[in-house]
N, C-alpha and C positions, 0 to 999 in steps of 0.2 A: 563482309569485312567491317570491323568496328571502326568508327570514325575517331581519330585522335583529337584530343582537345587542342585548341590553338595555343601556340607558344606566346606567352606574354613577357613583358619586361620583368615582372615580378618573379615568374617561374624561372626565367633565365638567371636572375640574380641569386635565387635560392640554389639552383643547380650548380652554378659556377660563380660564387661570390667573389667580389674584389678583395684581395688580401688586405688585412688590417695589421699594421705593424705597431710595435711599442706597447703591447698589452702584456702584463705579467701572466705567467702560467698558473699562479696560485694567489688567492686573496691574502692580505696580511692577517686576516682573521680566520684562515682555513682551519678546519677541525670542528667548528660548530656546524649545526644542521642548517646550512645556508639555503635561503630562499624556500623555506618549508612551511612557514606559518601564515595562515590567512587572517582576515580581519578579526574574526571572533577570538582567536588566540591572543592577538596583540591587544585587543580590547580588554581581555581578561587580565592581562598583566597590569595595566593601569588601574582598572577597577579594584583588583585585589590589593594593590599597593596603597591605594587611598582608603580601602575598607570603609565605604560610605555608610554601611549599616551600623558598624561599631562606632564610627565618628558621630553619626546622627543620634545615637543613644547616649553617648558619654560627653560629647563636647559642649552641648548647650549649657550644662551645669557649670562647666569650667569657665565658659565665656560670661555667664551670668554673674559669677563670683567677682568678675572684674568690671563688667560694663553695666550691670543692673538692668534697668529698663531700656538701655541702649543695645541689648543683646541682638535683636534682629538687625539693627543698623550695622552693628559690628560684623555680623555674618555677610551682609550685603557689601560692605566695604572690602572685606577679605576676598569675596568672590570677584569683585572688579579688579583688585590687585592681582589675583592669580590669573585672571583672564588676560591681563597685560603681559604677565610673565609667559603664559602659554603662547601668546602672539610672538613674543621675542624668540622663544625656543623654536617655534616652527619656522623661523627664518633659516635655521640650520637644518631641521629635519626634512625640509623640502629639497635640500641640496646635497646632503651627505648621509650615508648610513654608517653609524658608528656605535660599536659595542660600548665604548667609553662614554657615550652620550654627552652629558654636560661638560665634562672636563676636556673632551676632545673639541667641543665647540669653543670653549674658552681659550684653549691653546691656539686654535685657528684664528681667533680674533685678537687676542692680547699677547700670545706668546707662551714660552715655557713656564715662567713663574706662575702666571695665572692658571695655566693648565694643571700644574702640580697642586696649587692651593685648592682648586676646585675639586680635584680628585680626592684630596684629604677631606674636604667638606662633604663630598658625596658618601665616602666611606662612613663618616660619622652619622650622616642623615639616614642612609639605608640601614646601617648596622643598629643604631639605637631605636629606629622604628621597629625593626624586627624584634629587638629585645622587648619593647613596649607591647608588641603583639603577643609574644610568648607569655609575658606576664598577664596580659589581658585574658588569654585563653585559660591560664591557670586560675585567675581570679573568678571568672565566670564558671569554670569547672567546679571550683569550690562552692560557689553560690548554688549550683545545681545539686551538689552532694549534700549541702546543708538542708535541703528540703527533707531529706531522709534522715540525716544525722547532724543536728545543729552544731555539735561540738567541733566539727572538722574545720570550721572557718579559721581557727587559730593554729592549725597544724602546720608548722614550718616544714616538717619532713614531707608532708603531702604536697606542699607547694613545690619543693625541689623535685619530687617525683614527677609531678605534672610538667614542670619545665623540661626535664630530661626526656620524658616521653614525647612531648610535643616536638622537641628538637629532633629526636630520632625519626619521628614520622615525617617531618619536613625533609630531612636528608634522604630518606628512602624514596619519597615521591619525586624530589628534584633530581636525584641521581639518575633515575630511569628515563628521563626525557622531558624536554620542554613542553611538548604537546600534552603529555599526561598532566603535568603540573598546572598548566594554564586552564585546561578543561576542568580539573578538580576545583581550582580557584574560582572560576566563573560560576559553576553550579552552586558551590557553597555560598558565594556572595549574593547571588540572585535569590536564593532561598531566604537568606537573612534579610535582604531588602524587602521581600514580600512580608516577612514577619513584622518588620517595622511599620510598613504601610498598613497592615491589618490593624495593628494597635492604634495607629494614628486615626484610621477611619472610625474605629470604635469610640475613641475619645472625642472625636469631632461630633459624633452623634450624641454622646452622653453628656458632654460639657455644655452648660448653658451658653447660647450664642452671644449674649450680651457681654460676656467676659472677654471676648476676643479683641474687641476694639481697644480696650484699655492697655493691652500689652504691645500694640503695634507702634505706638508713638513714644519716643524717649522722653523721660521726665527727670529733671534735676540730675543730668549726667554731664560731667565736665569732659573736656577734651582729653586729659590724661587717662581717665577711666575708659573712655571710648577707644583710645589708641591701644590701651592694654588689652581690652577685650578683642579688638581686631587682630592683634598679634596672636592671641590664643586661637581665634577662629581660623587664622591662616594655617595652623597646624592640622586642621581637618582636611585640608586640600593637598598636603604634601604627598608626593609620590605620583601625581598625575602624569609627570613626564617620564616615568620609568619605562613606558613603552619604547622610548628611544633606545634603550639598551638592547632591544631586540631588532635593531635596524638591519643587522647582518642576516638574521634568521627570518625576517619578514619577507613574504613573497613579493609585495609591492610597497616597499618602504616609503617612497616619496609621496604616496597617496594615503596609505593606511595609517601611518604614524601621526602625521599632522591632524588627520580627522579624529583619531582616537584621543589625542591630547586635548583638542578643542572641546569635544563633546563630553569628556570625562569631567572637566571643570564645570561646564554648564549644568549637567545632570546632577552632579554632587551638590552644587550650590543650591539648586531648587529643593533637593531633598533636605538639606540642612535648614533652610529657611522654614520649610513646612514642619520639620521635627521640632525646631526651637520654638516656633509659634505655638505648637500644640502643647509642649511641655510647660511653657510659661502660663498659658491660659488654663491648662489643666490644674496646675498647683494653685493658681489664683482662685479657681472656681471650687475645687474639691478640698481645699485646705492644705496646709503644710508649707514647707519652705524648700524651694528647688535647690538653693545653694547648699543647704544642709544635708541633702540626700546624696548617698554614694551610688545608689541604684535607682535613678529617677523613673525610668520606664517601668520598673517593677512596682515601685511605690504607687505610681499613677494607675497601673493596672489593678492593684489591690483596692485602691480607693474607688475606682470605677466599677468594682464588682466583677472584674474579669481576670482574676489572679492567674487562671490557667494560661492566659496569653503571656503573662510575665514568665511563667515557667518555660513555655516553648521558646520565648525570646532569649532566655538565658542560654539555652542550647544553641540557638541561632547565633548569638553574639560570641560564644566560645568558638564556634566554627568560623565566624567571620574574622576573628582575631587570628585564627590559625591560617586562614586564607591570606591575610595580610602578611603574616610571617613568611609564607611561601613566596609571595610576589616580591617582597622586599629583599629576601635572600637571593631570589633569582637575579634581581638588579645588582645587588652587592657583588655576587659571584662574577658577574660579567664585567664589572668595573675592575675587580681584582685580576680577572683573566686578561683584560686588555692591558693593564699595567705590567703583568707578567710577560705578555707577548712583546711589549715594547722594551722589556729588560729593566724597567725601573723597580718593580717588585721582583721577588725570587721567580726565576723562569719556570719553576714547577707549577706556579699558579696559572701559567699560560698554556698548560696541557689540556687536551680534551679527551674524553673517554672514547676509545675506538669503536665500541658498539653503540653506546647511547648518544654519543656526540654532545656530551654536556661537559662543562668545566668542573669535573668531579673533585679535583684537589682544592680549587677555590671554594667550592660548595662546602667541603668538609671543614676547611679553616673557618669559614664564615659561621657555620652552625655552632662549632665549638665555642667561638667567642660570644655568640649571641646567647648561649646558655650559661656560660661561665660568669659573665658580668652580672646578670640579674641574680644568679645563685649567690654571688658574693654579697650583694645588697641584702638579700633575704637572710643569709647567715649572720650578717652584721646587725640584724634586728628589725629590718623593715618588713612591713606587710606588703603584699603584692600591689595594693592600691597606692600606697605611699611610694613604692619603688617605681611604679608607672609614672607618677608625677615627676620624679627625678629624671628618668631617662627620656621622657617626652620633651623636656626642656633642651636636652642635648641634641635630640633629633631635630627639633625645630631650628636650633642654631646652625646645625650642619646644612640643612636644606636651604634656609634663607640666605646663608653665605654663598652657597653654590648658585642659587637663582640670581642673586645680585651680581655676581661675577659674570654670569652668562649674559645678563641684560647689558652690562657695561661693554661686553665684547661684541654685542650685536652690530652696532653701527660701524665699528672698526672692521669687522668681517665683511659687511656689505660694501663698505668703501673699497676694501682690498680687492673685491671681485667686480667692482664697477657697477653695483646695483643698489647703492644707497638712495633711499627716498625719505621724505619727511615723516610719513606715518610711522614706520618701524622705529625710527630714531626717537621720536617723541614718546611713543609707548614704552620703549626700553628704558629711557631716561626716567620717566615717571615711576615705573616699577622699581628701578634700582634705588631711587631716593626713598620711596615708600618702604622698601624692604630694610634698608640700612637704618632708617629712623625707628621702625617697628622692632628690629632686633636689638638696637641699643637700649630702647626703653624697657624691653622685656628683661634683658640681662640686668639692668639697673634695679628693676623691681625684685628680681630673684635674689640678688646679692643681699638685699635688706629683708627678704622674706624667709619662709621656713624651708626653702629648697636651695639654699646657698651651696649645698654640696654638689648640686648640678653644675654650678659655675666653676667650682674647684675642679670637678671632673673634666669640664671643657678646657680649662687652663692646662691641665695635665696632658690632654690629647693634643692641644696646640703645641705644647713644648716638644712632644714626641714627633709631631709632624715637621717641626722646624729642624729637629735633630736629623731626621731622615733626609730632609732637603740638603742639609750641609753634607751629609754622607754621600748622597748621590752626586753632588757637585764635585766632590773629591775623587770618588771611585767609579762613578757611572755617568760621567759627563756625556759620553757618546749616546747613552740610553736616553738622557734627558732631551737630546736633540731629536729623538724619534717620537716624543710625546705628541699625541694627537693623531695616531694612525686610524684610518677608517677603511671601510670596505671599498674596493675598486673593481671595475669590470675586468674579467679575466679572458683569456683566449677562448675559453669554452662558452662565454656568455654572448658572443656576437658572431654574426655570419662573417666568415672570412678570417676569424681570429684563430681558428685551429683547423688542422687538416680534417 
């Protein structure tokens, strides 16, 4: 006769759990593929949205144009600022899983107005970064084709074709499931990072060592120039928090998402410092002007006698920008989904595909807008590189506004739940002040610069957002009261919650 295992308190609790009352049968975010994503998938979302390989290749020249010899210091200051923002954001991600991420957090800390403003800023941030990424994919796609047919670089029709093709590919991948899109994003981005690191290693070997010391210390750089460079460097980090939009779909959101956000900022910052250091030293040692180059890594590869690496890197960067478009659209669609589920946006946006469990309507709307706006800029006469410069200003303004609002909301939220301490309050306040000052300076410089059209575009978007707020106040006041919905435990999540 087989001996029966002893009955323990745990086995009795599992066999006959104490009933738990008061839990809903369905999550407010039901329809998404709830609790399905592991750490790798969540990491892929933030890494893809940041697109560190594309940023490492293109941002140093943009920062150097503003900060000069203070480029490395500008990247360091931007990294510290983003680390403070990440610390503030993680005060929320450790306590709630929200598809609306930052706007849900702001609403929980500051109320309806801040939540609505943050949602508008997030749509601008994610949407314009996706446009920037699609333009980047088209730009480096043209660069690749130019190796075989130099005349194609000025083809406006080809740019439009590449934009439409990239958008259609993104929609196909995103429509079919979150796990497919995150895995594709991660593989593409890792390969691109490897390409960047290979080029950096080659340059470090070939460039004379004596030239490196002279680029590490700022010389004759004023505070305005350093602040402007830091503002541009901040744009290399934006998107690190997008993992929070997968809070509902993450398997262990309160552990996975904070860790992803923290390490994405740290790893990206180290890569940017290394890439900027190498590009500055490379141009100084091998000749040429970093600021005057539109394709600095290619120019360095050619000067170092390894042009074939530049060719491979063009392909890698085109893919990296495409991965960024995938990740940014993923985040944007989930913000639209959350707004639709709350009733603030059209309710159709809050529907999920029955088979693939993706916000398919929100994805379609997002992709159409992301292709249409860059296409209008190209048709108006801008080249892809010039259009990228315009849309990245809009993206940075959206992200930095959202980050600042969440930082302001952090101490209010912690006080509301009785967990306010000195550390998070100081970090959030420091980050908020830094973001507001950086954004104000950047917009002031853009108004007097050659990208004033970006400021006009932002003003138009702000006017539309204000009009929608007034409309919601008059016709959807009840929906505004629901802003800030987040995932809650259901009867099926706990012992005793369901029969």
